[in-house]
The first five atom37 places (N, CA, C, CB, O) and aatype in JSON, in Angstrom:
{
  "aatype": [12, 11, 14, 11, 11, 19, 10, 3, 15, 13, 0, 10, 10, 0, 18, 10, 5, 7, 6, 11, 7, 5, 15, 0, 19, 1, 6, 0, 10, 15, 14, 7, 4, 5, 0, 13, 12, 2, 19, 9, 2, 9, 7, 6, 19, 18, 18, 9, 10, 0, 1, 0, 1, 7, 1, 6, 5, 0, 6, 18, 13, 10, 18, 16, 9, 10, 14, 5, 10, 14, 9, 6, 9, 19, 16, 2, 7, 10, 6, 0, 19, 9, 6, 0, 0, 1, 9, 11, 0, 15, 8, 15, 9, 0, 18, 0, 3, 4, 13, 0, 19, 0, 16, 0, 1, 6, 11, 7, 0, 0, 9, 10, 16, 7, 3, 1, 6, 13, 6, 0, 19, 15, 15, 10, 19, 0, 9, 3, 17, 10, 1],
  "atom_mask": [
    [1, 1, 1, 1, 1],
    [1, 1, 1, 1, 1],
    [1, 1, 1, 1, 1],
    [1, 1, 1, 1, 1],
    [1, 1, 1, 1, 1],
    [1, 1, 1, 1, 1],
    [1, 1, 1, 1, 1],
    [1, 1, 1, 1, 1],
    [1, 1, 1, 1, 1],
    [1, 1, 1, 1, 1],
    [1, 1, 1, 1, 1],
    [1, 1, 1, 1, 1],
    [1, 1, 1, 1, 1],
    [1, 1, 1, 1, 1],
    [1, 1, 1, 1, 1],
    [1, 1, 1, 1, 1],
    [1, 1, 1, 1, 1],
    [1, 1, 1, 0, 1],
    [1, 1, 1, 1, 1],
    [1, 1, 1, 1, 1],
    [1, 1, 1, 0, 1],
    [1, 1, 1, 1, 1],
    [1, 1, 1, 1, 1],
    [1, 1, 1, 1, 1],
    [1, 1, 1, 1, 1],
    [1, 1, 1, 1, 1],
    [1, 1, 1, 1, 1],
    [1, 1, 1, 1, 1],
    [1, 1, 1, 1, 1],
    [1, 1, 1, 1, 1],
    [1, 1, 1, 1, 1],
    [1, 1, 1, 0, 1],
    [1, 1, 1, 1, 1],
    [1, 1, 1, 1, 1],
    [1, 1, 1, 1, 1],
    [1, 1, 1, 1, 1],
    [1, 1, 1, 1, 1],
    [1, 1, 1, 1, 1],
    [1, 1, 1, 1, 1],
    [1, 1, 1, 1, 1],
    [1, 1, 1, 1, 1],
    [1, 1, 1, 1, 1],
    [1, 1, 1, 0, 1],
    [1, 1, 1, 1, 1],
    [1, 1, 1, 1, 1],
    [1, 1, 1, 1, 1],
    [1, 1, 1, 1, 1],
    [1, 1, 1, 1, 1],
    [1, 1, 1, 1, 1],
    [1, 1, 1, 1, 1],
    [1, 1, 1, 1, 1],
    [1, 1, 1, 1, 1],
    [1, 1, 1, 1, 1],
    [1, 1, 1, 0, 1],
    [1, 1, 1, 1, 1],
    [1, 1, 1, 1, 1],
    [1, 1, 1, 1, 1],
    [1, 1, 1, 1, 1],
    [1, 1, 1, 1, 1],
    [1, 1, 1, 1, 1],
    [1, 1, 1, 1, 1],
    [1, 1, 1, 1, 1],
    [1, 1, 1, 1, 1],
    [1, 1, 1, 1, 1],
    [1, 1, 1, 1, 1],
    [1, 1, 1, 1, 1],
    [1, 1, 1, 1, 1],
    [1, 1, 1, 1, 1],
    [1, 1, 1, 1, 1],
    [1, 1, 1, 1, 1],
    [1, 1, 1, 1, 1],
    [1, 1, 1, 1, 1],
    [1, 1, 1, 1, 1],
    [1, 1, 1, 1, 1],
    [1, 1, 1, 1, 1],
    [1, 1, 1, 1, 1],
    [1, 1, 1, 0, 1],
    [1, 1, 1, 1, 1],
    [1, 1, 1, 1, 1],
    [1, 1, 1, 1, 1],
    [1, 1, 1, 1, 1],
    [1, 1, 1, 1, 1],
    [1, 1, 1, 1, 1],
    [1, 1, 1, 1, 1],
    [1, 1, 1, 1, 1],
    [1, 1, 1, 1, 1],
    [1, 1, 1, 1, 1],
    [1, 1, 1, 1, 1],
    [1, 1, 1, 1, 1],
    [1, 1, 1, 1, 1],
    [1, 1, 1, 1, 1],
    [1, 1, 1, 1, 1],
    [1, 1, 1, 1, 1],
    [1, 1, 1, 1, 1],
    [1, 1, 1, 1, 1],
    [1, 1, 1, 1, 1],
    [1, 1, 1, 1, 1],
    [1, 1, 1, 1, 1],
    [1, 1, 1, 1, 1],
    [1, 1, 1, 1, 1],
    [1, 1, 1, 1, 1],
    [1, 1, 1, 1, 1],
    [1, 1, 1, 1, 1],
    [1, 1, 1, 1, 1],
    [1, 1, 1, 1, 1],
    [1, 1, 1, 1, 1],
    [1, 1, 1, 1, 1],
    [1, 1, 1, 0, 1],
    [1, 1, 1, 1, 1],
    [1, 1, 1, 1, 1],
    [1, 1, 1, 1, 1],
    [1, 1, 1, 1, 1],
    [1, 1, 1, 1, 1],
    [1, 1, 1, 0, 1],
    [1, 1, 1, 1, 1],
    [1, 1, 1, 1, 1],
    [1, 1, 1, 1, 1],
    [1, 1, 1, 1, 1],
    [1, 1, 1, 1, 1],
    [1, 1, 1, 1, 1],
    [1, 1, 1, 1, 1],
    [1, 1, 1, 1, 1],
    [1, 1, 1, 1, 1],
    [1, 1, 1, 1, 1],
    [1, 1, 1, 1, 1],
    [1, 1, 1, 1, 1],
    [1, 1, 1, 1, 1],
    [1, 1, 1, 1, 1],
    [1, 1, 1, 1, 1],
    [1, 1, 1, 1, 1],
    [1, 1, 1, 1, 1]
  ],
  "atom_positions": [
    [[-8.93, -3.37, 20.45], [-7.75, -3.36, 19.27], [-8.11, -2.33, 17.89], [-7.58, -5.09, 18.65], [-9.3, -2.31, 17.56]],
    [[-7.29, -1.62, 17.19], [-8.07, -1.18, 15.77], [-7.36, -2.0, 14.92], [-8.0, 0.5, 15.24], [-6.35, -2.68, 15.14]],
    [[-7.93, -1.86, 14.03], [-7.99, -2.9, 12.5], [-7.11, -2.31, 12.0], [-9.31, -3.0, 11.38], [-7.28, -1.1, 11.94]],
    [[-5.81, -2.87, 11.44], [-4.61, -2.67, 11.12], [-4.59, -2.91, 9.42], [-3.71, -3.61, 12.02], [-4.86, -4.01, 8.94]],
    [[-4.28, -1.86, 8.67], [-4.65, -1.83, 7.4], [-3.07, -1.53, 6.73], [-5.93, -0.65, 7.13], [-2.36, -0.63, 7.17]],
    [[-2.73, -2.21, 5.86], [-1.38, -1.45, 4.71], [-1.76, -2.04, 3.59], [0.48, -1.84, 4.95], [-1.94, -3.16, 3.13]],
    [[-1.84, -0.45, 3.16], [-2.49, 0.61, 1.94], [-1.94, -0.35, 1.04], [-1.92, 2.47, 1.71], [-1.27, -1.2, 1.62]],
    [[-2.03, -0.48, -0.33], [-1.13, -0.69, -1.69], [-1.12, 0.57, -2.63], [-1.73, -1.98, -2.61], [-1.76, 1.61, -2.47]],
    [[-0.4, 0.3, -3.46], [-0.65, 1.57, -4.35], [-1.7, 2.25, -5.13], [0.0, 1.49, -5.11], [-1.91, 3.43, -5.42]],
    [[-2.3, 1.11, -5.37], [-3.53, 1.09, -6.1], [-4.76, 1.85, -4.89], [-3.87, -0.73, -6.62], [-5.34, 2.89, -5.21]],
    [[-5.01, 1.24, -3.64], [-5.52, 2.29, -2.94], [-5.11, 3.49, -2.71], [-5.69, 1.99, -2.05], [-5.9, 4.42, -2.55]],
    [[-4.04, 3.6, -2.67], [-3.88, 5.02, -2.02], [-3.97, 5.95, -3.64], [-2.04, 5.21, -0.93], [-4.24, 7.15, -3.71]],
    [[-3.79, 5.39, -4.39], [-4.19, 6.26, -5.91], [-5.7, 6.09, -6.05], [-3.39, 5.54, -7.51], [-5.92, 6.57, -7.16]],
    [[-6.97, 5.64, -5.51], [-7.95, 5.43, -5.63], [-8.55, 6.63, -4.51], [-8.13, 3.97, -5.53], [-9.57, 7.31, -4.65]],
    [[-7.46, 6.68, -3.24], [-8.43, 7.85, -2.22], [-7.99, 8.87, -2.9], [-8.15, 8.09, -0.41], [-8.74, 9.84, -3.03]],
    [[-6.44, 8.85, -3.57], [-6.58, 10.77, -3.69], [-6.69, 11.03, -5.28], [-4.84, 11.83, -3.01], [-6.25, 12.04, -5.82]],
    [[-7.32, 10.02, -5.91], [-8.05, 10.31, -7.91], [-9.98, 10.09, -7.32], [-7.26, 8.09, -9.8], [-10.81, 9.78, -8.17]],
    [[-10.34, 10.27, -6.07], [-12.2, 10.3, -5.8], [-12.16, 8.92, -6.25], [0.0, 0.0, 0.0], [-13.36, 8.66, -6.27]],
    [[-11.46, 7.7, -6.68], [-11.81, 6.88, -7.42], [-12.41, 5.61, -6.64], [-10.77, 6.68, -8.23], [-11.91, 5.36, -5.54]],
    [[-13.51, 4.75, -7.16], [-14.08, 3.69, -6.64], [-13.26, 3.16, -5.59], [-14.35, 2.77, -7.59], [-12.05, 2.89, -5.6]],
    [[-14.21, 3.05, -4.56], [-12.95, 2.42, -3.16], [-12.68, 3.39, -1.87], [0.0, 0.0, 0.0], [-12.68, 3.2, -0.66]],
    [[-12.47, 4.42, -2.65], [-12.2, 5.65, -2.03], [-12.52, 5.76, -0.1], [-13.21, 6.71, -2.98], [-11.69, 5.97, 0.79]],
    [[-14.01, 5.54, 0.04], [-14.49, 4.99, 1.2], [-13.73, 4.26, 1.99], [-15.41, 4.33, 0.99], [-13.19, 4.64, 3.03]],
    [[-13.64, 2.82, 1.31], [-12.54, 1.94, 1.99], [-11.32, 2.88, 2.75], [-11.8, 0.93, 0.72], [-11.0, 3.1, 3.91]],
    [[-10.84, 3.3, 1.44], [-9.67, 3.52, 2.12], [-9.12, 4.85, 3.49], [-8.95, 3.64, 0.92], [-8.11, 5.0, 4.19]],
    [[-10.88, 5.84, 3.28], [-11.05, 6.7, 4.38], [-11.13, 6.41, 5.53], [-11.86, 7.29, 4.31], [-10.6, 7.0, 6.47]],
    [[-11.97, 5.22, 5.57], [-12.01, 4.22, 6.63], [-11.11, 4.1, 7.41], [-12.14, 3.14, 6.29], [-11.17, 4.35, 8.61]],
    [[-9.96, 3.61, 6.65], [-8.59, 2.88, 7.19], [-7.34, 3.95, 7.62], [-7.98, 1.84, 5.89], [-6.22, 3.87, 8.14]],
    [[-8.28, 5.05, 7.04], [-7.37, 6.54, 7.47], [-7.67, 6.88, 8.65], [-7.63, 7.92, 6.62], [-6.89, 7.52, 9.35]],
    [[-8.87, 6.51, 9.07], [-9.66, 7.15, 10.14], [-9.16, 7.03, 11.45], [-10.95, 6.65, 10.18], [-8.49, 6.0, 11.54]],
    [[-9.2, 7.69, 12.55], [-9.1, 7.41, 13.82], [-9.0, 5.57, 14.25], [-10.39, 8.18, 14.39], [-8.03, 4.86, 14.53]],
    [[-10.16, 5.36, 14.16], [-10.36, 4.18, 14.27], [-9.83, 2.87, 13.84], [0.0, 0.0, 0.0], [-10.07, 1.74, 14.26]],
    [[-8.9, 3.35, 12.75], [-8.22, 2.2, 12.4], [-6.37, 2.43, 12.52], [-8.81, 1.84, 10.81], [-5.97, 3.3, 13.3]],
    [[-5.48, 1.74, 11.84], [-4.38, 1.81, 12.09], [-3.86, 1.78, 10.59], [-3.98, 0.83, 13.08], [-4.4, 0.95, 9.86]],
    [[-2.92, 2.55, 10.05], [-2.33, 2.38, 8.51], [-1.31, 2.31, 8.45], [-2.48, 3.22, 7.59], [-0.71, 3.2, 9.04]],
    [[-0.72, 1.55, 7.95], [0.37, 1.45, 7.38], [1.34, 1.43, 5.68], [0.37, 0.65, 7.93], [0.51, 0.98, 4.9]],
    [[2.22, 1.63, 5.14], [2.4, 1.74, 4.01], [4.04, 1.88, 4.18], [1.5, 2.83, 3.36], [4.78, 2.52, 4.93]],
    [[4.29, 0.6, 2.65], [5.88, 0.54, 2.66], [6.23, 1.49, 1.39], [6.56, -1.18, 2.46], [5.66, 1.64, 0.31]],
    [[7.78, 2.27, 2.15], [8.22, 3.04, 1.38], [7.82, 2.69, -0.13], [9.52, 3.1, 1.67], [7.19, 3.51, -0.79]],
    [[8.2, 1.44, -0.66], [8.6, 0.9, -1.92], [7.45, 1.29, -2.69], [8.93, -0.63, -1.94], [7.66, 1.58, -3.87]],
    [[6.2, 1.33, -2.22], [4.46, 1.14, -2.16], [4.51, 2.95, -2.81], [3.44, 0.71, 0.04], [4.17, 3.33, -3.93]],
    [[5.03, 3.78, -1.65], [4.86, 5.09, -1.83], [5.61, 5.64, -3.14], [5.29, 5.74, -0.59], [5.14, 6.52, -3.85]],
    [[6.81, 5.01, -3.34], [7.25, 5.36, -5.03], [6.79, 4.46, -5.88], [0.0, 0.0, 0.0], [7.29, 4.33, -6.99]],
    [[5.92, 3.82, -5.5], [5.18, 3.6, -6.72], [3.84, 4.44, -7.46], [4.79, 2.4, -6.47], [3.44, 4.42, -8.62]],
    [[3.2, 5.39, -5.91], [2.63, 6.15, -5.85], [2.93, 7.45, -6.64], [2.53, 6.12, -4.83], [2.21, 8.27, -7.21]],
    [[4.23, 7.34, -6.47], [4.9, 8.62, -6.77], [5.07, 8.57, -8.48], [6.48, 8.74, -5.87], [4.4, 9.33, -9.17]],
    [[5.99, 7.65, -9.07], [6.37, 7.1, -10.23], [4.91, 7.7, -11.21], [6.65, 5.26, -10.03], [4.87, 8.51, -12.14]],
    [[3.67, 6.8, -10.45], [2.7, 6.59, -11.44], [1.86, 8.26, -11.68], [1.62, 5.24, -10.82], [1.34, 8.69, -12.71]],
    [[2.0, 8.91, -10.34], [1.7, 10.34, -10.65], [2.97, 11.13, -11.49], [1.4, 11.1, -9.18], [2.9, 12.22, -12.06]],
    [[3.91, 10.41, -11.41], [4.66, 11.68, -12.29], [4.35, 11.39, -13.92], [6.62, 11.69, -12.01], [4.47, 12.11, -14.9]],
    [[3.96, 10.21, -13.78], [4.15, 9.8, -15.38], [2.97, 10.16, -15.94], [4.43, 8.21, -15.74], [2.94, 10.53, -17.11]],
    [[1.59, 10.09, -15.0], [0.31, 10.83, -15.41], [0.18, 11.9, -15.59], [-0.53, 10.77, -14.81], [-0.23, 12.27, -16.69]],
    [[0.52, 12.91, -14.5], [0.46, 14.56, -14.34], [1.57, 15.56, -14.16], [-0.24, 14.86, -13.25], [1.52, 16.79, -14.1]],
    [[2.5, 14.78, -14.1], [4.06, 15.02, -14.03], [4.8, 15.4, -12.92], [0.0, 0.0, 0.0], [4.19, 15.1, -11.89]],
    [[5.93, 15.97, -12.7], [7.06, 15.45, -11.47], [6.3, 16.48, -10.66], [9.09, 15.67, -11.66], [6.23, 16.34, -9.43]],
    [[5.82, 17.36, -11.18], [5.84, 18.52, -9.89], [4.27, 18.34, -8.8], [5.83, 20.46, -10.8], [4.12, 18.71, -7.63]],
    [[3.34, 17.69, -9.66], [2.08, 17.01, -8.93], [2.5, 15.28, -7.92], [0.8, 16.63, -10.51], [1.87, 14.75, -7.0]],
    [[3.63, 14.89, -8.52], [3.87, 14.18, -8.13], [5.01, 14.39, -6.5], [4.13, 13.62, -9.3], [4.89, 13.51, -5.64]],
    [[5.76, 15.29, -6.31], [6.25, 16.08, -5.57], [5.38, 16.72, -4.61], [6.81, 16.83, -6.26], [5.62, 16.52, -3.42]],
    [[4.1, 17.71, -5.06], [3.34, 17.58, -4.51], [2.66, 16.45, -3.62], [2.98, 17.95, -5.13], [2.3, 16.81, -2.5]],
    [[2.46, 15.28, -3.94], [1.55, 14.53, -3.08], [2.98, 13.9, -2.09], [0.39, 13.2, -4.1], [2.75, 13.54, -0.93]],
    [[4.44, 13.82, -2.66], [5.22, 13.25, -1.27], [5.32, 14.38, 0.01], [6.93, 12.82, -1.72], [5.33, 14.19, 1.22]],
    [[5.4, 15.41, -0.64], [5.82, 16.69, 0.33], [4.78, 17.33, 1.16], [6.37, 17.87, -0.49], [4.98, 17.55, 2.35]],
    [[3.71, 17.63, 0.58], [2.37, 18.38, 1.02], [1.43, 17.16, 1.29], [1.69, 19.51, -0.24], [0.84, 17.16, 2.37]],
    [[1.21, 16.16, 0.47], [-0.07, 15.27, 0.66], [0.01, 14.23, 1.67], [-0.43, 14.57, -0.59], [-0.89, 13.94, 2.45]],
    [[1.14, 13.71, 1.59], [1.62, 12.4, 2.19], [2.07, 12.91, 3.95], [3.17, 11.72, 1.09], [1.75, 12.14, 4.86]],
    [[2.6, 13.84, 4.19], [2.53, 14.01, 5.43], [1.82, 14.22, 6.33], [2.93, 14.47, 5.58], [1.97, 14.16, 7.55]],
    [[0.55, 14.64, 5.31], [-0.84, 14.85, 6.08], [-1.8, 13.73, 6.45], [-1.65, 15.7, 5.29], [-2.74, 13.7, 7.25]],
    [[-1.39, 12.97, 5.78], [-2.52, 11.33, 5.89], [-2.12, 10.48, 7.16], [-2.22, 10.0, 4.33], [-0.93, 10.2, 7.32]],
    [[-3.05, 10.07, 8.04], [-2.32, 9.11, 8.82], [-2.07, 7.45, 8.77], [-2.82, 9.32, 9.84], [-2.77, 6.45, 8.91]],
    [[-0.52, 7.76, 8.48], [-0.16, 6.73, 7.59], [1.0, 6.42, 8.13], [-0.1, 7.03, 6.16], [1.76, 7.39, 8.05]],
    [[1.66, 5.2, 8.82], [2.74, 5.3, 9.33], [3.65, 4.18, 8.31], [2.59, 5.05, 10.92], [3.36, 3.01, 8.04]],
    [[4.97, 5.09, 7.79], [5.44, 4.9, 6.67], [6.57, 3.61, 7.35], [6.02, 6.43, 5.89], [7.31, 3.83, 8.31]],
    [[6.49, 2.15, 6.55], [7.75, 1.66, 6.59], [8.62, 1.32, 5.71], [7.73, 0.91, 7.09], [8.53, 1.02, 4.52]],
    [[9.64, 1.41, 6.56], [11.21, 1.09, 5.78], [11.37, -0.4, 5.85], [12.7, 1.83, 6.64], [10.58, -1.24, 6.27]],
    [[12.81, -0.56, 5.25], [12.82, -1.87, 4.72], [14.65, -2.1, 4.98], [12.11, -1.91, 2.89], [15.58, -1.41, 4.58]],
    [[14.64, -3.05, 5.62], [16.16, -3.28, 5.77], [15.95, -4.24, 5.78], [0.0, 0.0, 0.0], [14.81, -4.68, 5.97]],
    [[17.45, -5.28, 5.49], [17.65, -6.3, 4.53], [16.91, -7.38, 4.95], [19.02, -6.67, 4.33], [16.76, -8.14, 3.99]],
    [[16.21, -7.91, 6.26], [15.18, -8.86, 6.05], [14.13, -8.74, 5.43], [14.81, -9.23, 6.92], [13.72, -9.65, 4.71]],
    [[13.45, -7.58, 5.59], [12.53, -6.89, 4.74], [12.53, -7.17, 3.75], [12.54, -5.83, 4.65], [11.55, -7.75, 3.29]],
    [[13.61, -6.87, 2.98], [13.86, -7.03, 1.48], [13.96, -8.9, 1.2], [15.56, -6.07, 1.04], [13.15, -9.53, 0.52]],
    [[14.64, -9.25, 1.6], [14.53, -10.77, 1.51], [13.16, -11.57, 2.29], [15.95, -11.31, 2.21], [12.89, -12.75, 2.06]],
    [[12.55, -10.92, 3.02], [11.02, -11.71, 2.94], [10.13, -11.42, 1.76], [10.07, -11.32, 4.22], [9.25, -12.2, 1.4]],
    [[10.42, -10.08, 1.07], [9.64, -9.72, 0.0], [10.05, -10.64, -1.42], [9.85, -8.13, -0.17], [9.23, -11.02, -2.26]],
    [[11.55, -10.89, -1.47], [12.0, -11.93, -2.17], [11.44, -13.56, -2.02], [13.31, -11.83, -1.89], [10.93, -14.26, -2.89]],
    [[11.63, -13.76, -1.09], [10.85, -15.29, -0.79], [9.75, -14.88, -1.28], [10.64, -15.97, 0.83], [9.76, -15.3, -2.44]],
    [[8.48, -14.11, -1.05], [7.29, -14.0, -1.23], [7.41, -14.0, -3.0], [6.67, -12.71, -0.36], [6.83, -14.89, -3.62]],
    [[7.84, -13.42, -3.4], [8.29, -13.13, -5.21], [8.68, -14.32, -5.75], [9.67, -12.05, -5.57], [8.42, -14.55, -6.93]],
    [[9.3, -15.15, -5.04], [10.44, -16.88, -5.33], [9.05, -17.19, -5.6], [11.61, -18.12, -3.74], [8.9, -17.47, -6.79]],
    [[7.64, -17.24, -4.68], [7.18, -18.09, -4.85], [5.68, -17.87, -5.03], [7.63, -18.79, -4.04], [4.8, -18.68, -4.74]],
    [[5.53, -16.76, -5.52], [4.29, -16.45, -6.41], [3.95, -14.98, -7.2], [3.15, -16.68, -5.49], [4.42, -13.87, -6.98]],
    [[3.13, -15.33, -8.02], [3.2, -14.52, -9.37], [2.58, -13.15, -8.55], [2.12, -15.26, -10.93], [1.39, -12.89, -8.34]],
    [[3.5, -12.55, -8.25], [2.81, -11.01, -7.9], [4.07, -10.23, -8.27], [2.24, -10.66, -6.06], [5.19, -10.73, -8.22]],
    [[3.84, -9.1, -8.61], [5.02, -8.13, -8.57], [5.62, -7.84, -7.58], [4.81, -7.07, -8.94], [4.92, -7.63, -6.59]],
    [[7.25, -7.69, -7.42], [8.15, -7.46, -6.43], [7.61, -6.49, -5.85], [9.44, -7.24, -6.77], [7.27, -6.69, -4.68]],
    [[7.4, -5.34, -6.35], [6.92, -4.11, -5.38], [5.67, -4.24, -4.08], [6.31, -3.01, -6.47], [5.58, -3.82, -2.93]],
    [[4.7, -5.19, -5.12], [3.7, -5.63, -4.22], [4.06, -6.52, -3.06], [2.76, -6.27, -4.93], [3.35, -6.42, -2.06]],
    [[5.19, -7.47, -3.07], [5.39, -8.0, -2.81], [5.83, -7.8, -1.14], [5.81, -8.3, -3.73], [5.7, -8.61, -0.22]],
    [[6.44, -6.36, -1.1], [6.66, -5.32, -0.11], [5.67, -5.57, 0.61], [6.75, -3.94, -0.51], [5.69, -6.06, 1.74]],
    [[4.2, -5.04, -0.38], [3.03, -4.78, 0.72], [2.88, -6.15, 1.68], [1.42, -4.44, -0.13], [2.66, -6.0, 2.88]],
    [[3.0, -7.37, 1.15], [2.34, -8.62, 1.71], [3.48, -8.37, 2.85], [2.27, -10.27, 0.69], [3.07, -8.2, 4.0]],
    [[4.76, -8.34, 2.62], [5.34, -8.61, 3.79], [5.24, -7.66, 4.92], [6.54, -8.82, 3.53], [5.43, -7.93, 6.11]],
    [[4.9, -6.48, 4.38], [4.52, -5.55, 5.44], [3.05, -5.96, 6.25], [4.4, -4.08, 4.7], [2.84, -5.74, 7.44]],
    [[2.39, -6.41, 5.58], [1.47, -7.13, 6.39], [1.4, -7.95, 7.54], [1.08, -7.67, 5.83], [0.82, -7.93, 8.62]],
    [[2.47, -8.94, 6.69], [2.74, -9.76, 7.61], [3.39, -9.5, 8.83], [3.28, -10.53, 7.12], [2.83, -9.89, 9.85]],
    [[4.43, -8.93, 8.92], [4.75, -8.17, 9.96], [3.77, -7.54, 10.95], [5.39, -7.29, 9.46], [3.5, -7.89, 12.1]],
    [[3.4, -6.73, 10.36], [2.28, -5.5, 11.65], [1.04, -6.75, 11.82], [1.25, -3.3, 10.57], [0.42, -6.64, 12.88]],
    [[0.64, -7.81, 11.02], [-0.59, -8.32, 11.48], [-1.92, -7.55, 10.93], [0.0, 0.0, 0.0], [-2.94, -7.21, 11.53]],
    [[-1.57, -7.43, 9.71], [-2.82, -6.1, 9.03], [-3.36, -7.26, 7.49], [-1.59, -3.81, 8.2], [-2.88, -8.27, 6.98]],
    [[-4.36, -6.55, 7.29], [-4.78, -6.9, 6.04], [-4.71, -5.64, 5.2], [-6.15, -7.53, 6.09], [-5.18, -4.5, 5.3]],
    [[-3.84, -6.37, 4.18], [-3.76, -5.34, 2.99], [-5.3, -4.82, 2.18], [-2.77, -6.14, 1.8], [-6.09, -5.67, 1.78]],
    [[-5.51, -3.71, 2.07], [-6.33, -2.45, 1.46], [-5.96, -2.91, -0.39], [-5.48, -0.49, 2.16], [-4.95, -2.32, -0.76]],
    [[-6.35, -3.47, -1.08], [-6.8, -3.0, -2.6], [-7.73, -3.27, -3.13], [-6.18, -3.28, -3.5], [-8.71, -3.69, -2.53]],
    [[-7.68, -3.07, -4.6], [-8.36, -3.56, -5.43], [-7.74, -4.22, -7.11], [0.0, 0.0, 0.0], [-8.33, -4.38, -8.17]],
    [[-6.38, -4.46, -6.7], [-5.56, -4.96, -7.43], [-5.71, -6.64, -7.03], [-4.2, -4.22, -7.2], [-5.35, -7.23, -6.01]],
    [[-6.29, -7.08, -8.11], [-6.1, -8.98, -8.41], [-5.46, -9.24, -8.28], [-6.15, -9.79, -9.33], [-5.54, -10.12, -7.43]],
    [[-4.15, -9.02, -8.74], [-2.92, -9.58, -9.02], [-2.66, -10.41, -7.62], [-1.77, -8.4, -9.43], [-2.04, -11.47, -7.57]],
    [[-3.33, -9.65, -6.35], [-2.92, -10.11, -5.09], [-3.64, -11.47, -4.6], [-3.17, -8.99, -4.11], [-3.22, -12.18, -3.69]],
    [[-4.81, -11.72, -5.39], [-5.38, -13.32, -5.32], [-4.24, -13.91, -5.26], [-6.29, -13.97, -6.56], [-4.22, -14.64, -4.27]],
    [[-3.25, -13.96, -5.87], [-1.55, -15.02, -5.67], [-1.56, -15.23, -4.24], [0.28, -14.08, -6.12], [-1.21, -16.32, -3.79]],
    [[-1.89, -14.41, -3.58], [-1.19, -14.3, -2.25], [-2.02, -14.31, -0.79], [-0.45, -12.99, -2.34], [-1.63, -14.17, 0.37]],
    [[-3.12, -14.51, -1.28], [-4.55, -14.61, -0.08], [-4.46, -15.23, 0.92], [-5.78, -15.22, -0.47], [-4.94, -14.94, 2.02]],
    [[-3.42, -16.77, 0.41], [-3.25, -17.66, 1.36], [-2.25, -17.04, 2.56], [-2.72, -18.93, 0.67], [-2.27, -17.57, 3.67]],
    [[-1.46, -16.01, 2.31], [-0.24, -15.51, 3.27], [-0.93, -14.13, 3.98], [1.4, -15.08, 2.25], [-0.41, -13.47, 4.87]],
    [[-2.21, -13.87, 3.37], [-2.22, -12.55, 4.47], [-4.03, -12.34, 3.52], [-0.39, -10.75, 4.21], [-4.51, -12.75, 2.46]],
    [[-4.6, -11.29, 4.94], [-5.99, -11.34, 4.88], [-5.74, -10.39, 3.58], [-6.98, -10.81, 6.32], [-4.68, -9.88, 3.22]],
    [[-7.3, -10.28, 2.83], [-7.16, -8.65, 1.8], [-8.39, -8.09, 2.06], [-6.99, -8.76, -0.15], [-9.3, -8.9, 2.19]],
    [[-8.63, -7.08, 2.15], [-9.63, -6.21, 2.32], [-9.75, -5.71, 0.71], [-9.27, -5.05, 3.51], [-8.87, -4.97, 0.28]],
    [[-10.97, -6.15, -0.23], [-10.81, -5.88, -1.65], [-11.66, -4.31, -1.43], [-11.58, -7.26, -2.87], [-12.31, -3.9, -0.46]],
    [[-11.36, -3.71, -2.69], [-11.78, -2.33, -2.53], [-13.02, -2.55, -3.39], [-10.68, -1.09, -3.03], [-12.8, -3.21, -4.41]],
    [[-14.15, -2.2, -3.22], [-15.49, -2.65, -4.16], [-15.83, -1.24, -4.45], [-16.92, -3.62, -3.35], [-16.8, -0.97, -5.15]]
  ]
}
């Protein structure tokens, strides 16, 4: 069985920008692994890129780079939104990050991140830290 990883915005941005931890993301995107990402976290990547590099670069990411990556995009119905809200209600973590947690729990996957905010939910889900 392939290892399963949920990428948060921190992990995908590290990969896209060639930052520390990109090798772990590359591994998660390899054929030996199954990678997931919630649409909310993709939205985070978009707005961070748009602010830092402009809307044109964010659009390039969304329509050119993202479709080429072996990432299963996870959408949210009401049940998933409420699960993220439950996590937010009981843990000190950003609401968007709660969607990564909910996705990891749904998929039986570990979260791949370097965002220390996820320490608050380490009792709920496995976390693979970028190094």
